[in-house]
TIVO-2410 file (N, C-alpha, C; in nm, 3 decimals):
# residues 53
REC num residu      c1      c2      c3 atome chaine
REC   1      X  29.111  15.506  13.186     N      A
REC   1      X  29.029  15.615  13.143    CA      A
REC   1      X  29.022  15.618  12.991     C      A
REC   2      X  28.916  15.677  12.941     N      A
REC   2      X  28.900  15.691  12.797    CA      A
REC   2      X  28.898  15.840  12.761     C      A
REC   3      X  28.888  15.867  12.634     N      A
REC   3      X  28.885  16.005  12.587    CA      A
REC   3      X  28.766  16.078  12.650     C      A
REC   4      X  28.790  16.199  12.698     N      A
REC   4      X  28.691  16.287  12.759    CA      A
REC   4      X  28.626  16.223  12.882     C      A
REC   5      X  28.698  16.140  12.952     N      A
REC   5      X  28.647  16.082  13.076    CA      A
REC   5      X  28.713  16.155  13.192     C      A
REC   6      X  28.632  16.196  13.288     N      A
REC   6      X  28.683  16.262  13.408    CA      A
REC   6      X  28.683  16.164  13.523     C      A
REC   7      X  28.780  16.177  13.608     N      A
REC   7      X  28.789  16.089  13.723    CA      A
REC   7      X  28.842  16.168  13.842     C      A
REC   8      X  28.782  16.147  13.958     N      A
REC   8      X  28.831  16.210  14.080    CA      A
REC   8      X  28.939  16.121  14.139     C      A
REC   9      X  29.055  16.180  14.165     N      A
REC   9      X  29.169  16.105  14.217    CA      A
REC   9      X  29.212  16.168  14.348     C      A
REC  10      X  29.241  16.085  14.445     N      A
REC  10      X  29.289  16.132  14.574    CA      A
REC  10      X  29.417  16.058  14.608     C      A
REC  11      X  29.512  16.130  14.665     N      A
REC  11      X  29.636  16.064  14.707    CA      A
REC  11      X  29.692  16.134  14.830     C      A
REC  12      X  29.772  16.063  14.904     N      A
REC  12      X  29.833  16.117  15.025    CA      A
REC  12      X  29.982  16.089  15.019     C      A
REC  13      X  30.060  16.184  15.063     N      A
REC  13      X  30.204  16.166  15.069    CA      A
REC  13      X  30.258  16.232  15.194     C      A
REC  14      X  30.373  16.190  15.239     N      A
REC  14      X  30.434  16.249  15.359    CA      A
REC  14      X  30.583  16.268  15.334     C      A
REC  15      X  30.632  16.385  15.370     N      A
REC  15      X  30.776  16.411  15.368    CA      A
REC  15      X  30.829  16.391  15.509     C      A
REC  16      X  30.937  16.318  15.520     N      A
REC  16      X  30.997  16.296  15.651    CA      A
REC  16      X  31.138  16.352  15.652     C      A
REC  17      X  31.181  16.398  15.768     N      A
REC  17      X  31.315  16.456  15.785    CA      A
REC  17      X  31.340  16.573  15.690     C      A
REC  18      X  31.238  16.657  15.674     N      A
REC  18      X  31.250  16.774  15.587    CA      A
REC  18      X  31.308  16.890  15.667     C      A
REC  19      X  31.403  16.960  15.609     N      A
REC  19      X  31.464  17.075  15.676    CA      A
REC  19      X  31.362  17.187  15.693     C      A
REC  20      X  31.375  17.267  15.799     N      A
REC  20      X  31.285  17.382  15.818    CA      A
REC  20      X  31.296  17.479  15.701     C      A
REC  21      X  31.187  17.549  15.672     N      A
REC  21      X  31.190  17.649  15.567    CA      A
REC  21      X  31.077  17.631  15.467     C      A
REC  22      X  31.084  17.706  15.360     N      A
REC  22      X  30.982  17.704  15.255    CA      A
REC  22      X  31.005  17.584  15.164     C      A
REC  23      X  30.897  17.517  15.127     N      A
REC  23      X  30.905  17.403  15.035    CA      A
REC  23      X  30.800  17.420  14.926     C      A
REC  24      X  30.835  17.386  14.805     N      A
REC  24      X  30.746  17.400  14.691    CA      A
REC  24      X  30.711  17.261  14.638     C      A
REC  25      X  30.584  17.240  14.605     N      A
REC  25      X  30.538  17.112  14.551    CA      A
REC  25      X  30.461  17.140  14.423     C      A
REC  26      X  30.456  17.041  14.335     N      A
REC  26      X  30.381  17.058  14.211    CA      A
REC  26      X  30.308  16.929  14.175     C      A
REC  27      X  30.198  16.946  14.103     N      A
REC  27      X  30.120  16.836  14.051    CA      A
REC  27      X  30.137  16.836  13.900     C      A
REC  28      X  30.173  16.723  13.842     N      A
REC  28      X  30.200  16.715  13.699    CA      A
REC  28      X  30.104  16.615  13.635     C      A
REC  29      X  30.041  16.654  13.525     N      A
REC  29      X  29.957  16.564  13.445    CA      A
REC  29      X  30.035  16.530  13.319     C      A
REC  30      X  30.047  16.402  13.289     N      A
REC  30      X  30.122  16.362  13.170    CA      A
REC  30      X  30.044  16.258  13.090     C      A
REC  31      X  30.077  16.250  12.964     N      A
REC  31      X  30.009  16.158  12.872    CA      A
REC  31      X  30.078  16.022  12.872     C      A
REC  32      X  29.997  15.917  12.870     N      A
REC  32      X  30.052  15.782  12.856    CA      A
REC  32      X  29.997  15.713  12.732     C      A
REC  33      X  29.917  15.785  12.653     N      A
REC  33      X  29.857  15.732  12.532    CA      A
REC  33      X  29.885  15.828  12.418     C      A
REC  34      X  29.950  15.783  12.314     N      A
REC  34      X  29.989  15.871  12.203    CA      A
REC  34      X  29.868  15.926  12.125     C      A
REC  35      X  29.750  15.866  12.140     N      A
REC  35      X  29.633  15.914  12.068    CA      A
REC  35      X  29.575  16.040  12.130     C      A
REC  36      X  29.604  16.063  12.255     N      A
REC  36      X  29.554  16.183  12.322    CA      A
REC  36      X  29.653  16.296  12.303     C      A
REC  37      X  29.604  16.420  12.299     N      A
REC  37      X  29.696  16.531  12.278    CA      A
REC  37      X  29.694  16.633  12.391     C      A
REC  38      X  29.623  16.604  12.501     N      A
REC  38      X  29.621  16.698  12.612    CA      A
REC  38      X  29.594  16.624  12.743     C      A
REC  39      X  29.660  16.667  12.845     N      A
REC  39      X  29.634  16.618  12.980    CA      A
REC  39      X  29.598  16.740  13.064     C      A
REC  40      X  29.484  16.737  13.127     N      A
REC  40      X  29.436  16.852  13.202    CA      A
REC  40      X  29.407  16.816  13.346     C      A
REC  41      X  29.436  16.908  13.435     N      A
REC  41      X  29.394  16.899  13.574    CA      A
REC  41      X  29.286  17.005  13.593     C      A
REC  42      X  29.167  16.961  13.631     N      A
REC  42      X  29.056  17.052  13.650    CA      A
REC  42      X  29.030  17.064  13.799     C      A
REC  43      X  29.033  17.188  13.850     N      A
REC  43      X  29.023  17.213  13.993    CA      A
REC  43      X  28.882  17.210  14.044     C      A
REC  44      X  28.868  17.228  14.173     N      A
REC  44      X  28.974  17.279  14.259    CA      A
REC  44      X  29.074  17.171  14.298     C      A
REC  45      X  29.198  17.212  14.312     N      A
REC  45      X  29.306  17.127  14.361    CA      A
REC  45      X  29.350  17.186  14.495     C      A
REC  46      X  29.351  17.104  14.598     N      A
REC  46      X  29.384  17.152  14.731    CA      A
REC  46      X  29.505  17.077  14.786     C      A
REC  47      X  29.605  17.153  14.829     N      A
REC  47      X  29.719  17.095  14.897    CA      A
REC  47      X  29.714  17.141  15.043     C      A
REC  48      X  29.730  17.047  15.134     N      A
REC  48      X  29.734  17.084  15.275    CA      A
REC  48      X  29.859  17.026  15.338     C      A
REC  49      X  29.900  17.084  15.448     N      A
REC  49      X  30.021  17.035  15.514    CA      A
REC  49      X  30.017  17.057  15.663     C      A
REC  50      X  30.091  16.974  15.734     N      A
REC  50      X  30.101  16.984  15.878    CA      A
REC  50      X  30.248  16.978  15.915     C      A
REC  51      X  30.289  17.065  16.003     N      A
REC  51      X  30.427  17.065  16.050    CA      A
REC  51      X  30.434  16.993  16.183     C      A
REC  52      X  30.512  16.887  16.188     N      A
REC  52      X  30.532  16.811  16.312    CA      A
REC  52      X  30.671  16.837  16.362     C      A
REC  53      X  30.681  16.895  16.480     N      A
REC  53      X  30.811  16.927  16.536    CA      A
REC  53      X  30.835  16.844  16.659     C      A
***
């Protein structure tokens, strides 16, 4: 990516053997180029989950 370039990113992950109860997840944007001074996540951001018992 370049400066002021937007890109749609999709990813999938699965937690296995997770204990029952409430779980918190977060999405983090970080810089990998010292010339840039901000990393932004522009929504909508949607998290979905399925419980398999």
